[in-house]
C-alpha positions in Angstrom: 0.3 18.2 -6.8 1.5 17.1 -3.1 4.5 15.6 -2.3 4.5 13.4 0.7 7.0 11.3 2.9 7.1 9.2 5.6 8.2 10.9 9.2 11.7 10.6 10.2 10.3 9.5 13.4 9.7 5.9 11.8 12.5 4.2 13.8 11.9 0.9 12.3 12.5 1.9 8.5 15.2 3.8 6.9 16.1 4.7 3.2 20.0 4.9 3.6 21.0 5.2 0.3 19.6 4.9 -3.6 21.0 4.9 -7.0 22.1 3.1 -9.8 18.9 1.6 -10.0 19.2 0.1 -6.5 18.5 1.3 -3.1 19.8 0.5 0.2 17.3 0.0 3.0 17.3 -0.7 6.7 14.1 -2.9 8.0 14.1 -2.8 11.9 17.8 -4.2 12.3 18.2 -5.8 9.0 19.8 -3.8 5.9 18.5 -5.0 2.3 19.7 -4.2 -1.4 16.9 -4.2 -3.3 16.4 -3.3 -7.2 14.9 0.1 -7.9 14.2 1.0 -11.7 13.7 4.4 -10.3 16.7 5.4 -8.9 18.5 7.0 -12.1 21.2 8.7 -10.1 24.7 7.6 -8.8 24.9 6.2 -5.6 26.1 8.4 -2.9 28.2 5.5 -0.9 30.6 2.7 -2.7 29.4 -0.5 -3.7 31.5 -1.9 -1.1 29.9 0.3 1.6 27.0 -0.8 0.7 27.8 -4.4 1.0 29.7 -4.1 4.1 26.4 -2.8 5.5 24.1 -4.9 4.0 22.4 -8.3 5.4 21.0 -9.2 2.4 21.0 -8.4 -1.6 18.4 -9.2 -4.1 19.6 -10.8 -7.3 17.3 -10.3 -10.1 16.5 -13.4 -12.7 16.4 -13.0 -16.1 14.1 -10.3 -17.6 13.4 -8.9 -14.3 11.5 -5.7 -14.7 11.0 -6.0 -18.6 7.6 -4.6 -19.7 6.4 -3.6 -16.3 6.7 -7.2 -15.0 8.6 -8.8 -11.8 10.3 -12.3 -12.5 11.3 -14.2 -9.7 14.7 -13.5 -8.4 17.2 -14.6 -5.3 18.5 -13.4 -2.0 22.2 -13.3 -1.3 22.6 -13.5 2.2 25.7 -11.4 3.1 25.3 -11.2 7.1 23.5 -13.4 10.0 20.1 -12.7 9.9 16.7 -14.3 10.6 14.1 -15.6 7.6 11.3 -13.6 9.3 11.3 -10.8 11.9 8.8 -8.0 13.1 9.0 -4.4 13.0 6.9 -1.9 14.3 5.1 1.3 13.2 4.6 4.4 15.1 3.0 7.3 13.6 3.8 10.9 14.6 0.4 12.5 13.2 -1.7 10.1 15.3 -2.0 7.2 17.8 -1.7 4.5 15.3 0.5 1.7 15.7 1.0 -1.8 14.8 3.4 -4.8 14.2 4.6 -6.1 11.0 6.2 -9.4 10.4 8.6 -9.3 7.4 10.1 -11.8 5.3 12.3 -12.5 2.0 10.6 -13.2 -1.0 11.1 -14.3 -4.5 9.8 -10.9 -6.0 12.3 -8.4 -4.1 9.7 -7.8 -1.5 9.9 -8.0 2.2 6.4 -7.4 3.4 5.9 -3.5 3.6 6.0 -0.5 1.1 7.2 2.0 3.6 6.2 5.0 1.4 2.4 4.2 2.1 2.8 5.2 5.6 1.1 8.7 4.5 -1.8 6.9 3.3 -1.9 4.7 6.6 -2.3 7.5 8.5 -5.0 9.4 6.1 -6.9 6.0 6.1 -6.3 5.7 10.3 -7.9 10.1 11.1 -10.4 9.9 8.5 -11.8 6.5 9.6 -11.3 7.5 13.4 -13.3 10.6 12.4 -16.2 8.4 10.7 -16.7 6.1 13.9 -16.9 9.1 16.1 -19.4 10.3 14.4 -21.3 7.2 14.1 -21.2 6.7 17.9 -22.5 10.3 18.5 -25.3 9.7 16.1 -25.8 5.9 17.2 -25.1 4.5 13.7 -23.4 1.0 12.6 -20.2 1.1 12.8 -18.4 2.6 9.5 -17.0 -0.2 7.1 -14.1 -0.4 5.0 -12.9 -2.4 2.1 -9.3 -2.8 1.5 -8.4 -4.6 -2.2 -5.2 -5.5 -3.5 -4.7 -5.6 0.2 -1.4 -7.5 0.6 -0.2 -8.0 3.9 -2.7 -5.5 5.4 -0.9 -2.5 6.9 -3.8 -0.4 5.5 -6.3 -2.8 6.7 -4.7 -2.5 10.4 -5.0 0.9 10.5 -8.8 1.0 9.7 -9.2 -1.2 12.2 -7.1 0.2 14.7 -9.3 3.4 13.9 -12.6 1.0 14.9 -13.9 0.2 11.3 -15.2 -3.2 10.3 -12.6 -4.1 7.7 -12.7 -6.5 5.0 -9.5 -7.5 3.4 -9.2 -8.9 0.3 -6.6 -10.0 -2.0 -6.4 -12.8 -4.5 -3.5 -14.9 -2.9 -4.4 -16.9 0.0 -0.5 -17.1 1.4 -0.4 -13.5 1.4 -3.8 -12.9 3.0 -2.6 -15.4 5.9 0.4 -13.2 6.3 -1.8 -10.5 6.8 -4.0 -12.5 9.7 -0.1 -13.0 11.3 0.1 -9.4 11.4 -3.3 -8.3 13.0 -2.5 -11.0 15.6 0.8 -9.8 16.2 -0.8 -6.4 16.5 -3.2 -7.5 18.9 -6.0 -6.8 16.7 -8.9 -8.8 16.0 -12.4 -9.1 13.8 -10.8 -8.5 10.2 -13.0 -10.3 7.7 -10.5 -12.3 5.0 -11.6 -12.6 1.4 -10.1 -14.4 -1.0 -11.4 -13.4 -4.5 -10.9 -11.5 -7.7 -10.9 -7.8 -6.7 -13.1 -6.8 -9.8 -15.7 -9.5 -9.3 -16.3 -8.6 -5.7 -16.8 -5.0 -6.5 -18.9 -5.9 -9.2 -20.8 -8.6 -6.9 -21.1 -5.9 -4.1 -22.7 -3.2 -6.4 -25.0 -5.8 -7.6 -26.2 -6.6 -4.0 -26.6 -2.6 -3.2 -23.7 -3.0 -0.2 -21.6 0.5 0.2 -18.8 1.1 2.6 -17.4 4.1 4.1 -14.3 3.4 3.6 -12.2 2.3 -0.1 -8.7 1.3 -0.3 -7.2 0.2 -3.9 -3.8 -0.2 -4.4 -3.6 -2.3 -7.5 -0.4 -3.6 -9.4 0.7 -3.3 -12.7 -0.1 -7.3 -13.2 -1.8 -9.7 -11.4 -3.8 -12.9 -11.4 -7.3 -13.4 -9.7 -7.8 -16.9 -7.5 -9.7 -18.6 -10.3 -6.8 -17.4 -13.2 -8.7 -14.1 -14.1 -6.1 -11.6 -15.8 -5.8 -8.2 -14.5 -3.8 -5.6 -16.3 -3.9 -2.1 -14.8 -4.5 -0.4 -17.9 -7.0 -2.1 -19.1 -9.2 -2.8 -15.9 -8.5 -0.1 -13.8 -11.2 2.5 -15.0 -13.8 -0.4 -15.0 -12.8 -1.4 -11.5 -13.5 2.5 -10.5 -16.8 2.6 -11.7 -17.5 -0.7 -9.6 -16.1 0.9 -6.6 -17.9 4.2 -7.4 -21.0 2.3 -7.0 -20.2 1.0 -3.7 -19.1 3.9 -2.0 -21.5 5.7 0.3 -22.6 9.1 -0.9 -21.7 11.2 1.9 -19.1 10.7 5.2 -16.9 8.3 3.1 -13.2 8.4 1.6 -11.6 6.4 -1.3 -7.7 6.2 -1.2 -6.0 5.3 -4.9 -2.5 4.2 -5.0 -0.9 3.2 -8.7 2.7 2.1 -8.7 3.0 1.9 -12.4 5.9 3.8 -14.0 4.1 5.4 -16.5 1.1 6.9 -14.1 1.4 10.2 -12.8 -0.7 12.1 -10.2 -2.4 14.2 -12.6 -3.7 10.7 -14.6 -4.8 9.6 -11.0 -6.6 12.8 -10.3 -8.2 12.8 -13.4 -9.5 8.9 -13.9 -10.8 9.2 -10.2 -13.1 12.5 -11.0 -14.3 10.5 -14.2 -15.3 7.6 -12.5 -16.5 9.3 -9.1 -18.2 12.6 -11.2 -22.1 11.4 -10.0 -20.7 11.5 -5.9 -18.1 14.5 -6.2 -20.0 17.7 -4.8 -19.1 21.3 -3.5 -18.5 19.6 0.0 -16.0 16.6 -1.4 -12.5 17.4 -1.1 -10.1 15.1 -3.7 -6.3 15.6 -3.5 -3.9 14.0 -5.7 0.0 13.5 -5.4 3.3 11.5 -5.1 4.7 9.5 -2.6 8.4 9.5 -2.0 11.1 8.4 0.1 14.0 10.2 0.9 17.6 9.0 1.6 20.3 10.0 4.1 21.9 12.3 1.9 18.6 14.0 0.5 18.2 12.5 -2.9 13.9 11.9 -3.3 13.1 8.3 -4.8 9.3 8.9 -6.3 7.6 5.5 -5.8 4.1 5.9 -6.2 0.8 8.6 -7.1 -2.1 8.6 -5.2 -5.7 10.3 -5.1 -7.8 10.4 -2.0 -11.4 11.3 -2.1 -13.5 12.6 1.1 -17.1 12.8 0.4 
């Protein structure tokens, strides 16, 4: 199992401290206090030190985090800050760079999941390799589909490498946010889809469409634009089966990221092996692991598990 964390060279993000079910983070020039159920240990700094540093603190509503769900809450502004602000991502393992617009949402999120940086680099490097091969062989530009795509960092990574990118999310406002990030990053021509991920993948399978790259970052719970219900435990294998039908049989990749507290890297590895068993061969590569953030005191905070498949 691999344990991966973002590079310390990324200047616009820092996990300063963690503990007592919270984390203290810097996003560009602003510092935020947010709930973190996996931070089971004590803080290294005092509450007073946290509040002196922070510009804002998220206050959960009643029932926040129960049964894996996130109820809305409110932000308590502690210092002068803008409602929206940009940060830049600059990789130290590739030429990948892009800009994201951040903002305070009612569900504690700010528009980026920093621990995903190793996945962004994987997507960029593998997409770039596929694009170079396609150009050399006079083949069409590789297509990458990003499901549950949120504000689009992974889409930007694939687009920066030269892919034909389809960005799908069920929330129209989030897709608009991702479009803003594309424009801030001076990219273009990403295809935007507001749709239920399961329905879209199954429809693409029926049409015989295939992609050279698939990116899946599903939530534990969610709803499609027409009220479709999504529950990770019940729907994940069915979705992966549909994705196996639309992943090109060679010169392709798939990235699965899972945030559910009850899931492990072993589970991610097993479910991908099961769903893609007809495509995995001796020349395939499959790796699984955890994405973590380390605070400035050396405490490692595990945040998600991943499985990455290369055919």
